[in-house]
Every structure is written in structure tokens, then in C-alpha cells.
C-alpha positions, 0 to 999 in steps of 0.5 A, spaced: 343 304 602 347 310 599 344 315 604 346 310 610 353 311 607 353 318 606 351 319 614 356 313 616 361 318 612 359 324 615 359 321 622 366 319 621 368 327 619 365 330 625 368 325 629 375 326 625 374 334 627 372 333 634 378 329 634 383 334 631 380 339 637 381 335 642 389 334 640 390 341 639 387 343 645 391 337 649 397 340 645 395 348 648 394 346 655 401 341 654 405 347 652 402 352 657 404 347 663 411 347 659 412 355 660 409 355 667 414 349 668 421 352 664 419 359 662 425 361 659 423 356 653 417 362 652 422 368 654 428 366 650 423 367 643 420 373 647 426 377 647 429 375 640 422 378 637 422 384 642 429 386 640 428 385 632 422 389 633 425 394 637 418 394 642 417 391 648 410 388 646 410 380 648 411 379 656 415 374 660 411 368 662 409 368 669 414 365 673 412 361 680 418 357 682 417 350 685 417 350 693 422 345 696 423 342 702 428 341 708 432 336 704 432 339 698 433 346 700 437 346 706 435 348 713 434 346 720 431 339 723 429 340 731 427 334 735 424 337 742 422 332 747 415 334 752 415 334 759 408 331 761 408 330 768 404 335 770 399 333 765 393 329 766 394 323 761 387 325 757 389 331 756 396 329 752 393 330 746 391 337 747 397 339 750 401 337 744 396 340 740 397 347 743 404 347 744 405 345 736 400 352 735 404 356 738 411 354 735 408 354 728 406 361 730 413 362 733 416 359 727 413 363 722 415 370 725 422 368 721 419 368 714 420 361 713 417 357 707 413 352 709 415 350 716 413 343 719 412 342 726 409 335 727 407 331 734 410 325 734 410 319 740 415 314 741 413 309 746 412 313 752 415 319 749 412 325 746 416 329 741 415 335 736 419 335 731 420 342 727 423 343 720 425 350 718 427 349 711 431 355 708 432 358 715 439 363 717 438 364 724 439 357 726 440 359 734 435 365 735 430 360 732 432 355 737 432 360 743 425 362 740 422 355 740 425 353 746 421 358 751 415 355 754 408 358 752 406 363 758 399 366 759 398 371 764 393 376 767 395 383 768 392 389 772 392 396 770 397 401 773 394 408 775 396 414 771 401 417 776 405 411 775 404 410 768 407 417 766 413 417 772 415 410 768 414 413 761 418 419 763 424 415 766 424 411 760 424 417 756 431 420 760 434 413 759 433 413 751 436 419 750 442 417 754 443 411 750 442 416 744 448 420 747 452 414 747 452 414 755 452 408 760 447 406 763 446 403 771 443 396 771 437 399 775 436 403 769 437 397 764 432 393 768 427 400 768 427 401 760 423 394 759 418 395 765 412 395 763 409 402 764 401 400 764 400 394 767 403 390 773 403 382 773 399 378 778 398 371 780 393 369 776 397 365 770 394 360 765 395 354 769 388 357 772 384 357 766 381 350 764 379 354 757 376 359 752 371 358 747 368 362 741 361 365 742 357 369 738 352 375 742 345 373 741 343 380 740 348 383 736 352 377 733 358 380 735 364 375 736 366 374 743 371 370 747 368 366 754 374 364 758 373 358 764 378 358 770 378 352 775 376 353 782 383 356 785 383 361 778 375 362 779 377 365 787 383 369 784 380 372 778 373 374 782 378 378 787 382 381 781 376 384 778 373 387 784 380 390 785 379 393 778 372 395 776 372 400 770 380 398 770 383 394 764 386 387 765 390 385 760 392 378 758 399 377 755 401 371 751 409 369 751 410 376 754 406 380 749 399 383 750 393 380 746 387 383 749 386 388 755 378 388 756 375 393 761 372 390 768 364 392 768 363 388 775 366 383 779 365 376 776 364 370 780 363 363 778 370 363 775 367 364 767 368 371 763 367 373 756 372 378 752 368 383 747 370 388 743 370 390 736 373 384 732 372 379 727 370 372 728 377 370 725 380 374 730 376 372 735 377 364 733 385 366 733 384 369 740 381 363 743 387 359 740 392 363 743 389 363 750 387 355 750 395 355 748 397 359 753 393 355 758 396 348 757 404 350 758 408 344 756 416 344 758 420 342 751 427 340 751 431 340 745 434 333 744 436 333 737 439 338 732 441 337 725 443 342 720 442 341 712 446 345 707 444 348 702 449 344 698 447 338 700 440 339 699 442 341 692 446 335 691 440 331 692 436 334 688 440 333 682 441 326 684 433 325 684 433 329 678 437 325 674 435 318 677 428 320 674 430 322 668 434 316 666 428 312 669 423 316 664 428 314 658 429 307 659 420 307 660 420 310 653 425 306 650 421 300 652 414 301 651 416 305 643 420 298 642 415 293 645 409 296 642 412 301 636 407 306 634 402 306 640 408 306 644 411 312 641 403 315 642 403 313 649 411 317 650 408 323 648 402 323 652 407 321 658 411 328 656 404 331 657 402 328 662 409 330 667 409 337 664 402 337 667 403 334 674 409 339 675 405 345 673 400 342 678 405 342 683 407 349 682 400 352 682 397 348 689 403 348 691 406 342 693 413 342 698 417 338 694 421 333 698 425 327 696 420 323 698 415 326 694 419 326 688 419 319 689 411 318 689 412 322 683 415 318 679 412 312 681 406 315 679 409 315 672 410 308 673 403 307 674 401 311 668 405 306 664 402 301 667 395 303 664 398 304 657 400 297 657 393 294 660 390 298 654 395 296 649 395 288 650 387 288 650 388 293 643 393 287 640 389 281 642 382 285 639 387 287 633 390 280 631 383 277 632 381 281 625 377 287 628 378 294 625 384 299 628 378 303 630 374 297 633 380 295 637 382 301 640 376 302 643 375 295 645 382 296 648 381 301 652 373 299 654 376 292 656 382 295 660 378 301 664 375 296 669 382 294 671 385 301 671 380 304 675 380 299 681 388 300 681 388 307 681 382 308 685 385 303 690 392 307 690 388 313 691 384 311 697 392 309 701 395 315 698 388 318 703 390 314 709 397 315 708 396 323 708 391 323 713 395 318 719 402 318 717 408 323 718 411 328 714 416 325 709 410 320 708 405 325 707 409 328 701 410 321 698 402 320 698 400 327 696 405 327 690 402 320 688 395 321 689 396 327 684 400 323 679 395 317 679 389 322 678 392 325 672 395 319 670 388 316 669 386 322 665 393 321 660 391 314 659 383 315 657 383 322 654 390 324 651 393 317 649 386 315 646 385 322 642 392 320 639 390 313 637 383 315 634 387 320 630 390 314 625 384 311 624 382 311 617 389 313 615 394 310 611 398 307 617 392 302 618 394 297 613 401 297 616 400 292 621 407 292 623 407 298 626 401 296 631 404 289 634 
């Protein structure tokens, strides 16, 4: 009997040590997350220590800003109507996706943080929604975005013509440098392409492009396929330009200039060269985007000022803070010591989720903040289920440790099922919904996943710490 009692005591000591190490690890992770979210907590003491020691021995904490969306950072919201009158109904979606890819590439030239370009259908109208957060030159962005994607093929000029154009352009450039005026013809000449002449072969004759690999060298290559009319034009064009280059231009910029080896019939061709698989895949995307030109018209423009965005952010944070304080007061008043433990766990939960938002990173919007605040409520809901089961077990006469373990075990199925159903809903919303709802679904989903960790690991570890302590006898602390 003595040996058995000794083994139980040893087991309890080992369990207590394990709980202590778990709590220590939780606090360390929580502190690191807090420093990441608000580096000044670390930086101020570090500055004081460095100043007192006269050294720079301690560095500042790594700074990673939150990514804010259009409604919080300010920017421009644009809506474009697409003209699909000349496109077959079966190609509507491909056409819209092609235009969306081109527009995304264009807005990235402005260095926009997390640009949002979405396809939206309202009745029979197909539209593009473009959100540019923090952009400064709105007029230039609108001008660039509004251009219709243009794909064309150009034949190489002879060397004499190229040299003549380059010489003329050099003379015109020297006149401009000297401050002399130039004629309209000279202004037109300065922008002339010295290397290639336009042809009648454009993107409207191209059926599509595909990424392929050479069966012998495994080198990436791009295959082109033209329609019947384009096949005839392409065959005639290649026959005239054997051993010369034919350049492919997208939106007025050369993206490839392969050399014609022989006249190509059948409407199919291959572009080979020393490019990687990723470069070949990007070329295919550009060709397909240019092969389906869809005119778009700006029908709505809304500019959100940075001050308005900051005001929305301040109000959102204030609402979240008051809501969180109300939650803490309720669970501490109603559940007493377990409520206090849950409050500490919720604080750690919040800093963990916010640090995840920074690390992924998640673009925070008003709807995203709403999803995060809702996830806090769901984290509290898990604690409520656990504490109610714990109170029932403790009142029935079971020990504190037994009541805690029983409460977690019996509440876990309900917590698991409700959270899994919420996560599945978030996945569906994220996949099929528009941008604002996607942000809500993403932050809510991340919050729910972390809340399960918070309730089952953090809260449970803290409550286990009180087992076999003096507080076990003070029942008024527990219910």
C-alpha cells in the first residue's frame, strides 16, 4: 500500500512539473507574439538597458506591420463593365479571367499593396471590381486599367531601315536635349519601333496557347494555335520571314521574338528558347489574356481617403476593446477563478491570432476585424461549455482535478462539432464568396482554429495548475 501511494505521489509530481513547463512555454510564446504585435513593449526596455550600459548589445524586436485593406488604409474602388457582345457565351468566364489577369499585372506596376481584382456578375452584366489600397496616382491607374488588352504579331525590318530610324531618333533626341522644338512628324518618329513592322495578325486570330516540354531535351516551350483565318495569315507571314524574327507584342510591349525556321502551316506553332518553366507559363498566360480582348468601361469610381480609413480602424478597435472588456467582466463575475483563468487565456489567444495575421500575412478589412471579434466570442463559448460541465461535476462531490478533466472531456464533442461546422462554413465562403466576405471568412476561420487550442490547451493547463493547491478547498472561488 505504501509503494502504491508513493507511486501516485511521484506521478502527481511528474504531472505537476509537466504542467509548469507547459505554462512556461505558453507564456514565452505569448510574450513573443505580444512583442511582434507591439514591438515598443520590447524596444523601450532595450533602449533603457543600452543607454545605461553604453552599448548596443540588445537589438530592437523585428518589426512587421499589419497589412490593411482599402477600407482601413484608404484608396480607390473601381467598377468596370465588360463588353462581351463579340464573345461566345461559353467563353465568357475565360474571357473575364483573361482580362482580370492582365489588369492584375498592370496594377502591380504601381506597387499597390494587395490589389484586389474580382469578377462579378449582376444579372446579365459581367463586371470587374478593382480595389487599389493606398494608391496615389488614381488617374494614371484608371488610364492604364481601362486599356483593352492588345496582342499582335510584328515582322522584322531590314537592317538598313532599322539603322535609318535609329539615326533619326538620335538626332531628334539631341534636339530635345538642346531645348529645341520638334515637328509633329519628328514627335511621331521618336516613338516609332525601329525593329519591327505591324502586321494584320492580332490576338483575335489566336485560339490559345499552351505550355509544353520538348520530349528529348525537356526544355519548356510554348505552343500556339490559330483559327482558320489566322492559320492562313500566319502561314503567309512565316513564309515571307524565314530566318527572320517575328515579334509578339502584348499591350504594345514585346514579350517574345522567335526566329522563323520555315513556313508554318496548319495554324500551329511553337516558341522555343532558353526560358524556365515559370517564364514559359507566364508567357502562356499573357498570350491567352491577349487572345481574348474584352473591352471594359469604367462605370463607378469611389475614393476612400486615408483619414476616413483611419477613422474606421479606430472605431473598429474601440468597439472590439469594449466588447472584449465586457466579456472579461462577465466571465470573471459569473465563473470566478475559472473565469479569471479564461480571461488570461483569451489575452494570450488574441496576441497569438494577431501575430498570425502579421505572419501569413492577412489583409485586414472592417469585415475581417468583425470575423476576428466574432472568433473571440466563439473562444468564450468553448470556455462556457467547459465551465458548466466542470461546475456540475464539482457540485456532485468529485475532486477538483477529476471535475476539471471530466468537464473538458464531456464538453469537447460539442466544441469540436461546432467549431468544425464553422470552419467548413468559412472554407465555403472563402472559396465562393467575394472579397469582403472572404476577409471575414479567413479571419474567423483562423480565429476558430486558435480558439480550440486556447480552450483545450491553455485554459486546461492553467486550471490543472490549481489542482492540489489551497484554492481547492475554497469552493466559493469555483462556483
